[in-house]
N, C-alpha and C positions, 0 to 999 in steps of 0.2 A: 240322326241316322234315319235314312229313308229305306223302305222296303222295295226290292226290285225282284221280279220273277224273270229268270232267264229260261227260255223254252229251247231245249236242245242240249245234248250232253256230248257232242262231238268236239273236235279240237277248237272250233270257233266259239261254241257256247262255253266251254270250260275256260278258255282264255279270257272271254268277256267277264265271266263270273270272277275270276281272279283279280282282274283290273278293278272291277267294281267293288269288291271286298276290300282291296288295297286302298281304295278311295274313301272307305268308311261306311259304305252302304250295307244294309242287311240283304243278303242275296240267297235265294233259294232257286235251285236249278230243277226243272221239271222236264222229263223226257220219256218217250215211249221206249227208247232203247238206252241202256246204261252204256257208259264209255266204250267198253271193249266189244260192244255189239253194233257200234256205229260204222258207217262208211269209213270214218277216220282210221279205224283199226285195221282196215284192209290196205291202206295206202303204203306204197314204197316210201313215201315221205321224204323224197329228194326235194330240196328247196328249188323250185322252178315255177314261173308264172305260167301255168298251162290252162287253157280255156277259160281265161278270166280277163274281163275288160271293165272299164275303159283304160287305156294304156297309162295315162298320166296318174290316175288315182292308184291303179295297181302297182305301178313302179314305186310310188311313195310308201304304200302299205308293205310292199315286199322289202323295201330297203330297211324299214323299221324292224320288220320281223327278222331279217337277216342278222341285224345287230343283236337283237335279243337272244336268238337262238345261239349265235356265236358265244354270247356270254354264258348261256346255259350249258354249252358243251364243256365248260370248265368244271362242271359238277356231274360226275360220271353217273350218278343215280337218276339223272333226268333221261337218260337214253339218247342224248344228242351228241353227235360227233361231227367234226369238221373233216370232210373227205375230199380229196382231190379227184377231178374227173374232167370229162369233156363232152360236149355236145358236138356230134359229127353232122356234117352237112353235105348234101348231094350236090350242091352247087354253091359257089362262093357268093357271099353277101356281105353288106356292111355290118356294123355292130348291131346286136339285137336291140329291140326297142327298150328292153328293161336293163340295158347295160349299166345305167347310172346306179342301180341298186347293188352292184357287185364290186367289191373293193379291188379284186385282183384279176379281172377279166383280161384275157390275152388270147391272141390267135394261136391255135394249137400248132405244135411243130410236127408231131406224128399224126398222120391221117391214114385210116384203114383203107384197104383196097376197096374200090368202088365208091369212094367218097372224094369230094373236091376240096373240103376245108374243114376246120373245126374250131371251136372256142373252148378254151380250158379255163377253169377256176376251181377254187376250193369252196364247197358248198356245205351247208348243214344237211346231215342225213339223220333222220329221227326214227328211232325204233319205237314204232307207235304203241304197242302194248305197254312198254315201260314208261313211255312218256304220258300216256293217258292216265296211267296209275299215278304218276307223279302229279299231274295236273289235279286229279281228283283228291289226292292227299293235301295238296295246296289249298284247295277250296275248303276242305274240312279244317285244316289248321287255322284258316282265317275266319272260321266261324260260320261258313256256308253249309248248305245241305244239297244233296242230290237224291231226287225221289223219282222212282219210276211211276209215270202217269200217262195214260193214253188220253190225250186231249182231243176233243172234237171241235174246239175253237180256242183262239188265244184268250187267256184268262184276264182280259181287261175288266175293270170294275170290280174285281174281287176285293173283299173287305180288308182294309189296311194296306192295300198295294198301291204304290205310287206309280210304278212304271213296269211295263213288260218289254223285255228284250227278246225279239224273235230271231233265234239262231237255229231254226228247225231244218235247214237245208232243203232237201227235196220235200220235206213235209209242209214247207211254206206254200207249196203249190195249193194245198187245201187250206191250211190255216190262215194264210194271207190272201186266199182267193186270187192267186197269181199263176195263171196257165202258162206264162212265159218261162217258168221254171220247168226244165225237162231233165230226164235221166239220161246220162251218157254212161253206158255200161263199160266198166273196166275190169278185165280178168287178168289175174296174176298167178304165177307159179313160184312157190317158195322152194328153193333147193338148198342142199347142204353147202356150207362154206368150203370152197376148194382153193383158198389162198388168194382170192380177188380182193384187192384193196383200193380200187378205183372205180367210180361209177362212170357209166357210159350211156348216152342217150342219143337216139335218132328220133327227133319229134315227129317226123313224117309218118311213122308207123301207127302209133308210137312204139318204138322198141326201146326198152331200157333195162340196164343191169345195175342194181343198187346193192352193194355189199353192206352187211350189218355184222354184228359181232359173232353171231353163230350161224348165220344163214345169208342167202342172197335172194332178194326179190326180183324176179324177172317178169317183165311185162311187154306189151299189154295190148289192149283194145280200146276202141274209141267208137262205140255203137250208139248213136244217138237215138232216143226214143225207145230203147230196149229195157224192159223192166225185169227180166229174169235175173235172179241172183244164183242160179244153179251153174256151176262150172261146166263148160263144154269140153270133153276130152279131146276132140279134134282141134278145137281152138287152142287148148293147152299145148298140144304137140306142135302146131304151127308157131306159137309164140317161142317155144324152146328152139326150134330150128332157126327162126330169125335171130334170136339172141345169141345162139352159138356162132352164126356167121359173123356177128358183130364182135363177140368176145369168145374166141375159140376155147379158152381155158374152161368154159362151161361144159364142154363135151363130156358126157357120162356122169355129170353131177346128179347125186341121188335126190329124187323129188320128195319133198317133205309134206307139202299140202298144196291145195288149189283154193283160190278165194275170188270172190267177185264183189265189187263195190259199185254203187250207182252214184256218179258225180252229179251234184246239183248245178246244172248249167243254165245260165240266163244270158240274154244279150248284154246286160251290164250287172256287175254286183250291186245289189241293192243295200245301201247303207244310208239310212235317213231316218229322221223322227217324224212320226205322224201322230200328233196328239200325245196320248200316253203310251204309245208303242215306239220303240226304236227297232227298225227292221235292219237285220244283218245276215243276208243270205245270198245264194247265187254264186259261190266262190269257185264253181267248176272243179277242175283238177288242182286247185291252188289253195285249198283250205289251210293247210300247214303253212304255206308260203306267205300267206296274207294275215294269218291269225292275230299276231301281236299288233300289227299296224292297225287292223280293224278294231281290235279290243280297245286300243288307246282312243280311237275316235268315238266308239260307243260310249266310253266312260266320259268323254268330253260332252257328248250330246245328252247323256243321262244327267250329268251334273247341271247343265243348263236347263233341262227340262224340269228337274225338281225345284230348282230356284225359281223358275217361272211360275 
């Protein structure tokens, strides 16, 4: 048994911890923010490869994650559901570059006014507070730990530690000395469930309406370089207006809360081993979408690193 420290307790860090524990390693998760405090907790968490590259690796990771989440949807306590929906397009295009990751992608039949085309498919939708709790419980059941710790550097060279897995998201800008990681601010509004049972996405906004069991997450924004986590009331109103034009059933829905998350965007997702560190960050708006595929690769890299 080898000891691995995972830095970061968002969806990527916890998924990596689970896979490493399943592989027989001793795993401790260290994080400034506990799972429900992370950017992951804000996400609408519709499976969709948003602001993540390169296309070939992202498609592979996303396909693996799609399959894992579809399996987890058979366990209600995970908070994962398979929900039908459509991405609407202002102009007709060929298949999306990630089409190979989706089993039932098809051109949409009904296209809202003002749009030229759409792609429909059934996608995983993850109720993040429930799912993060489930992941944390899974880590504990497998013998791992999650500890709040504000690190000033990656804990390489710590006594008894074989490897460090860097899943710090935006924190990797400092911990990995990587200025290419930038925040992309996403603001969402959570409204009461009004009978919406399909997700709808216009990626150009982005504007999205994602139904969950008791509420609907409505977004969003895509403000690169903006660090503020304070919701802007004017932005919230504009989001609701855009979303209601897209899904008129939202009109008059009671607002429950406002949230902001900072997506960790990078020109390319960084997933590689460098010495005794495996870096896994820069997932943009696709942390949930890529989580299990990346965790599988991290487990593979970790195994080979320890054996080496």
